[in-house]
N, C-alpha and C positions, 0 to 999 in steps of 0.2 A: 664514241671516244674519238677524241681529235689529239694531234700530236700536242706536247707542251711547246708553248712557244714563249721565249723570253726576249721581250722588246728591247730594240737597241736604244742606246743613249747617244745623244750628239757627241761627235768627237772630232778634233781636227785631223785631217788626212795626214798633215806633216808639219813639222815645227821647225823652226829655224832659230839661230842664235848667232850673234857675232861675237867672236873671240879673238883677242890679241890682233885685231884688225883682219882676221879672216873668217870666211863664212863656214859655219859648220852646221851641216843639215842632219837633223834627228827625224827619221821615218818612223812615224807611229804606226804599227801594224793594226789595221781596222780590225775591230771586234765584232765578230759575226755573232748572231744570234744562235744559242745552243737549242738545239731541238732533243728531245728525250721521246722515245717511243713510249707509249702507255703500257706496252706489254714487257717493257724492260724493268729492272730494279732501279728505283730512283737512286741516284748517286748523291742527292743533296737534300735529303729529307731526316729529320729528326722526328722518329717515330714514337709516340707515347701510346701505349695501348688504352683503349677506351673501357677496358673491362677490369681495369686494376682497383675498381672500389672508389676511386676518387671522383670520377667523372663518367659520365654515360650518355650516349645518345642513339636515339631511335633512328634508323636509317628510313627516310620517306620513300626509297625506292631501293632496288638490289644493288645498284650501281650508281656512283656519283661522288661529286666532291662538294662540300657544304660548308659554309663559313661558321666559324666559333660564334657563340651569341655574344661574348664580351671582348673576345681577343682578336686583334685585327691580323696578328702573324700567326694565328693558329686557324686548322680547319680539320674537318672530318672526311676521311676516305671510307667510302662504303663499297665493300666487296661481297657479293652474296649476301647482302643485308647485315655483314659484320662491320661495325665501326672501328675505325683506328683514327686516334687523334694525331695530328702532324703539326709540326712547326716548321714556318719558314726560316731561312737564314737570317742572321741579326741584322736588321737594316731592311729587311723585306717584309712584305705583308701579302695577304692571300687576296688575290683579285676576284671577287664575288660577283663580276658583272654578268657572268654567262646565266641567264635565268633557266637553262636547262641543266646547269649543275654538271655539265661533262668536261668541264675545262680545269686542269689542275695546273695553276700558274701562280708563282710567287713573284711579285714585282717590287720595283723601288717604292718606298713609302710614299714619296711625292707623287707617285702615278696611281695610287689606289685611294679610292674614296671609301674611308673606314666607317662612315656614319657614326652609328653608336657602339660600335666596336673599338673602343677607345684604349683597351689595355695592350701593352707591348712587352716582349721580354726585356729585361734590364740591357742596357747598352755594353756591348763588349768591343773596347776600343784598342787600336794600335796606332802607333805614329802616323799622323795626318788623317786618321780614319776614326770618326766618332762612334761609327759601328763597322762591323765587318764588311758590309756591303753598302753601296751608295757612292754618291758625288759630294765632294765636301770643299768648301773655299780654303785657301792656304791661310794658315794662322797670321801672317805678317804681310804677304804680297797680294794685293787685290787683283792683280792680272794672272795669279796661279790658281789651280784648282787642282783637285785629287780624284781619280778613280779608283776605288776601293773594291777589290774583289777577293773574299775570304781573307780580310784582313791586311792583303798585299796592295801597297799604294803606288799608283802610276801618276806621274806628274805630267800635267799639261799647261801650257802657257798660251795666253790670247795673243793675237797680232799686236803690233805695236799700236799704241794709242787706244786699246781696248782694254776692259776689264772684265771679270767674272761677276755677273750679277746673280746673286744667290736665290732671287726669287724667280726669275724667268730661267735660270739655269742656262744660260747662253752667254757669249762674250758681247758686251756693248761698249760704247763709247765711254771711257773712263770717268769723265764729268757727269755721267748719268747713273753712276753706280755710289750710292750714298756711302758704302764702307770705305771708298778710296779717301785717303788723306790727300790734302791739298798738294803736297810735295810729289804724290804719286800721279796726279792728274798732268798729263804731258810733260813729265820730268820737270814739274816746277816752272816751265815757260809760261810767260805771260804776255799775252796780245798787247800790241800796241792800243793807244788810245784812238778813239775815232778821230779820223782826220790827219792822223800822223804819217799814214803811208799814203804817198801821193799817187802810187800806181795801183792801188787796190781797186778791185772791182765791188764797188758797194761797200758791204761789210765783210767780204772774202778776200783773204790773202794768204800766201804762202811764205813761209820762212825756213832758212836753212837750220839744221841740227848744229850745234855749237861743236860737237865733237863726232859725229857719225855721218859719213859722206851718204850713206844710204837713206837715212831719215830725215824727216822735214816736219814742220808744223803748218797746220790749217788753222787759220783763225776764222770763225764763223760766228758774227754777231758777239764778237768779244770774248768767245770760248775757244781755248787753244787745245787742238787734238794732235796727237803724235801720228804720223803716218809713215809708210816705208815704200821705197821704190821697189819694182820688180827685180828679182834676182839678175844680176849681170848689169844693172844699172846703178847710177848714184844721182843726187838731186844737184841740179845746176840752177842756182840763181838766175833769174830772168833778167832782161835788159831794163825792165821797170821795176820799180819798188814794190815789193810784195808778190811778185810774180815768179815763176819758175816751173821746171819740168823735170822729168827722169830722163837722163842722157847716159850714152856709153862712157865707162870711166875716162878713157882717153881723151874725151872731149871736155872734161871738167879739171881745170887747174887744182892741182893738190889732192886729187882722188885717182890719179892714174894707176896707183898701185894698191888700191883699197881691197881688190880680191886676191892680191897675191900671186900665187902659181896655180890657182884655181883655173881649170879649164872651162872656161865660160860656155864654149860652143857646145860641149858635151853635155853641160848642165841644163843649157836651154833646150837641147834637142831631147833630153831625158824628160823635161817638163812639157815638152810639146806632146811626147807620146804618152805621157801620163794624163794628158788633158788639164794641165796646171794652166797653160796660157795656150789660146787658140792658134797663134801664129807669131813668129818674129817680127817685131814691128818697132817704129820709132815713136816715142810718145809724141802725143798731139798737143802742141801748144795751146790750143783752145778746147782743150778736153773738158768734159763735164766736171762738176765739183764732185770729189770722191765721196762716197756715202759709207757709212760703216757696214761692215759685214757681220752678221751674226754667226760666229764660228762657235762651235761649242767643242766641247770637249769631247770628251770620251763618250762614245754611246754603247754601253754594254748592257745585255740581257741579264736578268736576274735569276739566280738559280733558286731552287728549293734546297735549303740545307739539311744535311743529315747530321 
């Protein structure tokens, strides 16, 4: 027997948003995998007796966990050769990958190869949750997704310029996510035509956001992507057209009061201690072109539901 292991799902470690010109930071508590001792009573199992006359199962061995022949979210638990039919939580499926049949594990549907076990319990939905357990995209905003645990939805938002990819289940560049409407990609910003930006380096250029000092746009091969400066800095347009870098607010006219009364020194120190940034630094004008960061959202283990 081994401990039950509920694999984690990708989640951002912290979320940011700008409200009324002030930075508000929401720290998302990391979701740790839950482990259940096989000797304890399972708190997330719906148990249906295999001796109720409706269904029966002959245990191949005295002890073990065996997949149901047609239902992906059901399995048989054998204890002293007595079989009990169990059902995973709504939105979860039984992981039958252990060829020794010693692991009792319900995982997210997208993590389980159901094969010919095609049947599932009917969905039980709550606001933002198509099923009680799972990761689901927002109904309206392509950069928002929800981590659902027993029907309770936790909201996550991708970093600026990124959107939630429903297939890969990570945050990708918004222009690479088919579900994003045109107005959601880079806030509707359109890159200048080729040759219009005299200071651009090839097909690469940077442009200030029209309303938010901290945000800016990167144009690469005619595709606009929204980006954001590290906390405590704002975007400053460069001397050459299409250039720019992240600088301290006091060095950028019009953005001096962007962070209001926030103690930037304390915030930078806390981020340094948390490992979010390696060291206080001045942005390098010749820095490499930024690349998308695949942040994901929540990463949560799956329970076996009771």
